[in-house]
Legacy VTK file of the C-alpha trace (Angstrom):
# vtk DataFile Version 3.0
C-alpha trace
ASCII
DATASET POLYDATA
POINTS 127 float
104.567 128.590 13.857
102.445 125.444 14.064
105.253 123.613 15.837
105.454 126.373 18.479
101.688 126.210 19.007
101.859 122.412 19.264
104.536 122.696 21.965
102.713 125.435 23.870
99.362 123.598 24.027
100.455 120.874 26.521
102.017 123.544 28.743
98.763 125.515 28.800
96.725 122.406 29.539
99.086 121.530 32.386
98.615 124.998 33.924
94.943 124.232 34.394
95.686 120.882 36.048
95.509 120.796 39.806
97.060 118.040 41.801
97.119 117.878 45.572
99.901 120.455 45.667
98.008 122.920 43.480
94.529 122.670 44.951
93.345 125.353 47.319
91.906 124.322 50.643
89.243 126.418 52.316
90.567 127.934 55.559
87.979 128.871 58.182
87.891 130.476 61.604
85.156 129.592 64.082
84.277 132.239 66.678
82.456 131.525 69.968
82.058 133.360 73.268
81.389 132.474 76.893
80.923 134.588 79.998
81.801 134.113 83.665
78.371 132.583 84.419
78.981 129.744 81.960
76.754 130.957 79.127
78.282 129.911 75.825
77.357 130.586 72.227
78.747 130.196 68.733
79.007 133.520 66.931
79.886 132.332 63.453
82.392 130.948 61.019
84.538 133.098 58.750
85.994 131.705 55.506
89.186 133.179 54.127
88.719 134.196 50.478
90.608 132.143 47.886
91.319 134.785 45.226
94.326 137.064 45.675
93.249 140.641 46.344
89.904 139.553 47.810
88.850 140.588 51.304
85.884 139.933 53.511
84.828 141.750 56.636
82.593 140.505 59.428
81.626 141.934 62.773
80.199 140.079 65.766
78.681 141.727 68.847
78.548 139.952 72.213
75.922 141.080 74.782
75.834 144.563 73.239
79.240 145.134 74.894
82.022 143.533 72.884
82.654 144.000 69.184
84.813 141.526 67.300
85.950 142.771 63.895
87.360 140.206 61.475
89.135 141.202 58.278
89.918 138.131 56.156
92.139 137.980 53.108
93.625 134.931 51.355
96.736 134.712 53.563
95.349 135.556 57.005
92.502 136.820 59.143
92.916 139.758 61.529
90.768 139.890 64.676
90.189 143.070 66.735
88.525 143.003 70.178
86.816 146.225 71.327
84.259 147.575 73.784
82.948 151.125 73.525
85.760 152.055 71.135
88.598 150.828 73.366
90.785 147.809 72.782
90.176 144.829 75.098
93.080 142.663 73.917
95.929 142.697 71.469
94.718 142.271 67.884
95.469 138.871 66.371
96.712 138.019 62.880
96.069 134.348 62.223
97.834 132.952 59.141
96.060 130.660 56.679
98.580 127.876 57.369
97.694 127.830 61.078
93.988 127.519 60.228
94.666 124.653 57.835
96.660 122.750 60.479
94.306 122.878 63.481
94.378 126.303 65.123
92.729 126.898 68.521
93.073 129.783 70.975
91.131 131.335 73.840
91.253 135.088 74.438
90.155 136.324 77.886
88.456 139.733 77.866
87.626 141.984 80.814
85.034 144.632 79.945
84.866 146.005 83.499
85.451 144.589 86.971
82.358 142.385 86.967
82.094 141.422 83.259
84.532 138.775 82.060
84.320 136.912 78.754
86.359 134.352 76.876
86.462 134.281 73.084
87.197 130.892 71.550
88.830 130.889 68.128
89.263 127.637 66.233
89.732 126.245 62.761
86.964 123.708 63.516
83.811 125.239 62.046
80.588 123.290 62.283
78.955 122.656 58.901
LINES 1 128
127 0 1 2 3 4 5 6 7 8 9 10 11 12 13 14 15 16 17 18 19 20 21 22 23 24 25 26 27 28 29 30 31 32 33 34 35 36 37 38 39 40 41 42 43 44 45 46 47 48 49 50 51 52 53 54 55 56 57 58 59 60 61 62 63 64 65 66 67 68 69 70 71 72 73 74 75 76 77 78 79 80 81 82 83 84 85 86 87 88 89 90 91 92 93 94 95 96 97 98 99 100 101 102 103 104 105 106 107 108 109 110 111 112 113 114 115 116 117 118 119 120 121 122 123 124 125 126
């Protein structure tokens, strides 16, 4: 019995070791908005949770018109673009790997004929 415990101990210690391959990197999504007049503003930065089964939810509102809903889980973040309950663009699912390797995308939104916005999504969050 002691021999089995002696053999199992190094295996258990090694499970708690974390090399570069085993360490978890924090994935983040930066959200900003601009309108047709050139106004621009950062809305926030969403961090994907690290623990499996965890979720976080954030909502950003732009000019009391556009609602961005972000549902983050360890493997991805889903982004929904709405105005007054209607979809403004196709929902996005951005995988963790894309965020860790330099993701950037612009999503044009048309609320009505004279209100145009662009949402900037990026893995480059400001500290």
